[in-house]
N, C-alpha and C positions, 0 to 999 in steps of 0.2 A: 473423234468420238471416244469419250473416256471409257475405260473398262472398269467395272466395278467387281468382277468376280473374284479378283484377288485382294480381299480385305485382310483387315488384321487377324481375323480368326478363320482365315482360308484353311479348308481340310479339317477344321476343329469342331466336331459335332456335339460336344458336351461341355458343360462348364468345367468339368474335371479335366478334360484335354486342354481346354484354354489355360486352366490354372497351371497345368505341367509345363506347357510349352513356355507360356510367358514368364513364370517364375523361375524355371529350372533350365530350359534348353535353349532359349533364343539367344541369350548373352554368351554362352560358352564359347571358348575360341574354337578354331577348326584345326584339326590334324588332318591333313589330306594325302594319306599315306601311300596311295596309288593314282599317278596321273602321267600324263604324256606332255606335260608343260614343257616349254623351252627354257632352260637354265641360261641360255644366252639372252633371251628377250629379258628375262629378270635381271640379269647382271648388267646388261646395257641400258636398262631402265627405259625401255622404248615407249614412245607414244604411237599408237597405232594411226595408220593413215586414215582410216575411217571405219564406220562399224562393219562395213563388209569385211576388212582384214580381220578384225577381231572376233566376228561371228561365223563367218563363212570360210575363212582361209583354210581350216583343216577339219572341218566338222563333217565327217561322213554321215552322220545323223541326218543333218539338213540336207546334203547332198542326195541321200536316198529318198527323202521326203520329196525334194523337188522334181526328181525323176519321175516319182509315182504320180505327180501332178502334170505330167507332160511338158515339163520345162526342157528346152534343148539344152545339150551338153554344154554349147558354148557359154550359158549363163551359169553353169555350175563349176566345171573344172577349166572351162574355155578361156578364150581371149576377150570375152565382154568386158566392159568397163565396170568399176565397182559399184557405181550407183545402179547400173543395169542390172547387175547380179542382186544387188539388194532388193530392187524392185520386184523382181520375180520371186524371191523369197516371201516377200510382204504378200503377193498374189497366193502363195502357197498356203500360209497359215491358217486362214478362215476353214481350210478343209481338213485340219489336223484335229478334228475332235475325236478326244479319247486317246491321242498320243501325248506323251510327257513333254514333247516340244512345245505344246501349246502353253503348258504351265511353266516350263523352264524359260522360255524366252520372255514370257511377261513379267516373271520373278525378276530377271535380269535387268530388264527395262527400269523395273521399279527401284530395285536396291542398288544399282550403278548410277542410273541417270535421272531417278526421281521423275520418270515419265509414266503416266498413268493413261495411255493411249492403246486401244486395240490395234494389234498389227494387221494390216490389210492394204489394199491398193490406196484407199481414200486417205490413209494416215502415213503413207510411205514418205511423203517429201517432209512432213513435220517432223517424224521420227529420226530421218537421215540427217536433217539439219541438226537437231537438237543434241544427238549423240555425238556427231562429229565436231560441233562446237566445243562440248566438254571434254572429248578425247583428245583435243589439241593443247588442252591446259596442262601445266606440270602436275597438278594434282591428280590427274588421271592417266600418269605414267603406269608401267607395269608394276612396280614396287608399290605405288600408292593404291593401285586397283586391289592388291592383297591386303594392304593395311585395312582398306575400307571394309573388307569382310572379315576381319579380325582373325586372319590366319596366323596360327603359331609356328607350324611347320609343315612342310610338303615335301615329297619324295617323288623325284621324276624317274624316267624309265630310260637306262642307259646301256649301250653297248659295252661290254667289258674290255673293249679295245679304247674307249673314249680316254682321252687324257684329263677330263673333269676340269678343264681350264676355268670354265665359267662357275662352277661350285667353288673352286678353290678362291677365285677372285671374290666372290660373294662373302665367304667366310673371313678373308682377309680384311675386306672394308667393314666388318663388323655388323652387316645387315641383320637386323634384330629378328627376321623371320628365318628360321632354318631350311635351307634348300639343299635338300640331301639327295645323293644319287642311289638308284637301285640297279643291281647287278641281273640285267636281263639278257640270258644267254640262249636265246631261241636258235641263233646260227649254229651253235655248237650241237644242237639236237636235230638238224636237218642234215644228218650224214648222207641221205640218200639223194640230196640235191649236190651230187659229187663236186662238180666244177666249183659252185659257190662255196662249199664247205673247204675245199682245199685251199681256196683263195683265203678264207678267214684264218685258217690255220697258219697260213704264210704270213700274214699279218700280225698274228699273235706271236709268232716266233720272232719276226723282226722287232716287235715292241719289247719283247722280254729278254731278247738276246739268247733264247734258249732253242738249239737245234731240235726240232721235233721230228722223230723218226719212230716214236713208239709210245704207248700210253703212258709210260712212266714220265717220259719227257712232257707230254701234253699235261700230265698233272702238275709237274714242276712249274710250267709255264703259267697255268691257271692259278697256281698258289701265289705266284707273285702278283697277279691281277687282283686276286682277293685281298691280298694284303694292302694293296694300292687303294681299293676302294674303301677298305675299313679304315685306313688312315685319313681318308678324306671324307668321313662321316657316314658311310653307307652302313645300314643296319637291315637291310631286306634285299633278298634275291627274287627273282621271278623267272618262271619258265611257261611259256605258251604250248601246251600239248594238245595237238589235234586228236590223235588217238594214243591212249594210254599205253605204253610199251612194258612188257614184262617177259624175260626169260630167265630161267634159272641157270645162272652161266657164271664163268669166271672172268677175271680181268685178263687171262691169257687169251681166252676166246675173243674177248672184244678186241684186244690187242691185233689178232690176225684180221679181223674186219678192217680196223682201222688202217693197217698197212695195206691191204688191198686197194682202199680208196686212195691213199697216197700215191701209189703206183699207178693210178688209172683205170682199175678194174671196177666193173660194175658189181653190186652186191645185191643180195635178196632182201625182201621185206625181213624175213627172220633175221638176217645178219645185222640189219640196221636196228632191229630191236634188242639184239644182244649188246650192240654198242651202246644204245641209248639207256638201257638197264644199268649199265656200269657208271656211265655219266651220272645218272640220277642218284645213284650211290654214293658216288664222290660229292656232288653238290650237297646232298643231305648232310654227309659228315663235316664238310667245310662249314656250313651254316651253323650246325651244332657246335662245332669248335669256337667259332667266333661269336656265338651268341645272336646270330640273326634270325630273323623270321623268313622262311621260304614259301614264297607264293606259287601255287600251281594253278593256272587258268585251263580249263578242259573244255574240248569239244566244239571248235569252231570249223565250220565247212568253209575252207578259205577260198574265195574268188572262184565261184563254180561257173561263172559266165565267161567262157573262153574268149569270145569275141570282144566283149567289154574289157576283160583283161589286157588283151593285145592291144586294144586302142588306147586306153587310159591308165593302165598299170594297176597294181595291187592296193590295198587299203584306201579304197576309193567308194566304200559302201555297198559293195557287191556281196560281202559275205553273208553266210546264213549259220542256223543251228545244225550240227551234226547229230547223228542218232547212233554212233557205236557204243558199244557197251563198255562200261568202265569199272565196274565194281571189283571183280576178280584181280584184274591186274594192278589196280591202284591199291587194294589191300595188300598184295604181296609186295609191292614196292615199300610201302610203309612199314610192313612187317619185318623185312629185311633189315631195315635202318632201325627199328626199335630193338630187335633181337640183339644187337650189338651196341646198344644204347648210344646210337648216332641219329636218332630221329630229332631234328630241331623244332622249334616253333613252327607251325606250319599252318598256312591259310589255303583252303581249296574253294576255288570259284568254279561254277559249272554255267555254261551258257544254255543249255538246254534244262528247263524246268522239271522235265521228267526225271532228272538225277537228284533233284532237291532232296527226297527222303533218303536216297542211296547214300549221299554225303553226309547228311545229318546224322544218320545211323552209324555209318562207318567211322566217323572222328571219335564216337565214343569208346571205340575199341583201343584207342591209342593214346588216350589222355594220361597225364602223368604228373606228379608233383615236382619233378625235377627242374622247372624253370618258373613258369607263371601258372595262375589259374587260366583255364581255357586254353591250354598249349595248343591243341589242334583246333583250328576254327572252320567252320563252315562260312566262306567269305559271303560278303554283302551281294545282293542282287545285280547281277553282271550283264551289260550290253543290252540284249533284246528284254531282258528282265529288270532293268533300271527304269521301272514306272511304278506306279501305285500298286497295282495288282501283284506285281513281281516282288515288291519289297514286303508286302504283307504276306504273300506266300513264303518267302524265305524266313522272315519273322516268326511266323507261326510254326513252320516245320521246325525251325531251330529250338523254339519254345516247347512244342511236343516231345521232341527227341533228345533234345540237349540240355543247355544251360545258357538260356537268353540273357541272364543278368551278367554274364562274362563276355558277351559279344563285343567285338571291338569296333562295330559300327560302320559308318558310311565313308565313301570315297568318291572322287569325281570320274576317275577313268578318263579323263578329258584332256584335249590339245589347246582348250580356251581358257584364258585368263578370267573370263567372264563367267566361268562355270561353277563357281563357289556356292551360289545359292541353292545348288542340288543339295547341300548339306542341311539347309534350312527346310527344302522339301522332305527330306528324309525325317528330320525331326518332328516335323508337324505330324506325318503319317504315323511315326512311332508314339507320338504323344496321343494321338487320337485313339490309336489301338490300346494302348495301356488304359486310357480314360474310358473306352468302351467296356474294358473287363472289370474295371472298377464299379462303373454304373451298373453292371448287370450283376454285380455280385460274386463275380469270379475271382477277384483280388479284393484283398482288405484296404479300406481307405486309410491307410498308414502312412502318413505324411514322409516319415523318415525312409520307409522302404521305397515309397514312389520317388522321392528326390534322389536317393543313392542309385536307383535303376535308371532313371533318365540322365542323370550326369554321368554314370558310368557308361552306358551304351553310346551316347553322344561324344564323350570326351576322355573320361579317366581311364576307362579300360584301355584304350588306345595308347595313351600316354605311359601307362604302367607296362603294357605288353611290348611295345617297340623300345622303350627306354630312350627315346631320341633327345 
């Protein structure tokens, strides 16, 4: 059974929207500046064993949906065969009415495989066969999948202790798509997880040949890792903050906390916040010195289901939105950096849409002309907001309270090489929104204005902002 709902003008509800998308947005290259793709898979130019490996191997969005459909865990993260797992996914899709997975997966079937079938039990066998036949071909290798989607550059998410061997190899080979690392230092911020934290510090000391006994030693070791990443093309950092910390404190106070943990002593939540505040200050300063963009992801309630966490581990689709307050502490962190002219280009993402207006209003307090227009960004709709309504809410809130024309646009935040059509999804939604405003007389039908706005948000703003 063919599906007709994703046609040429999918999500485009006016002639103006159609014109904006097809004339200006559709053909633009992709800059995917935040994702969790594997540099190793790209470097080794792998061919996936099946559509299951490519689609379901690391996708907690799909895992979560399958659980909600009553699928047994053996078909999700367990030991069922690849075809069995794929069949269970196909059983689930017809129930995903209103879920972006309904749109994403059908876009991916069309854009990568030229398959116009509805994903269900009836079509599972045909989709399985057609996808796998193509995935076995050289032109469907990892690198060619990226070429197929007109990807210009992408930034993976990397532990600061990574040797970046695959990024370096890709650069040495002259792969025309830039595959750049991102300095993701969550482990450093989780000092309250004492054993894991001390273990990470030990590995940092070993890699850098720095004896780490105090904050000054820690900063020296981290300086070396920042330099190493910068030499290998990194231009962004990232921090995942579940609860935004802030304490008006000194490096000396943070050093006392750090040394307590190194000697095996427990610390209080207040002491953890002292340490995190000073680490945040250090990170902001380093990003500013290097000309990087600092990304901050806020508000995940991580793995709240204790039983399932113990059974199958973290990052498996169990996380949720948190509802801790963020405005005051985040404002203080940014203010401290700004006061000393250490505030870098910064992108702030929230997982709870309740905080959209908070962030959109807060970024306006710290804009500056010292680097690029739109220096402080309200990041694209993230995680649970990464759907039509969430994207529209983020765009409208930024438009109402900030400067939408300088927005750096979409990213996939994905572990799947088949996820690049999410940029198309965003571009269609954006063009429809701008087209609606034009048709309703809220924007002038000025061709140059509309062209520059669409091209800016979809591509040019990111290219200028990140200078990749």
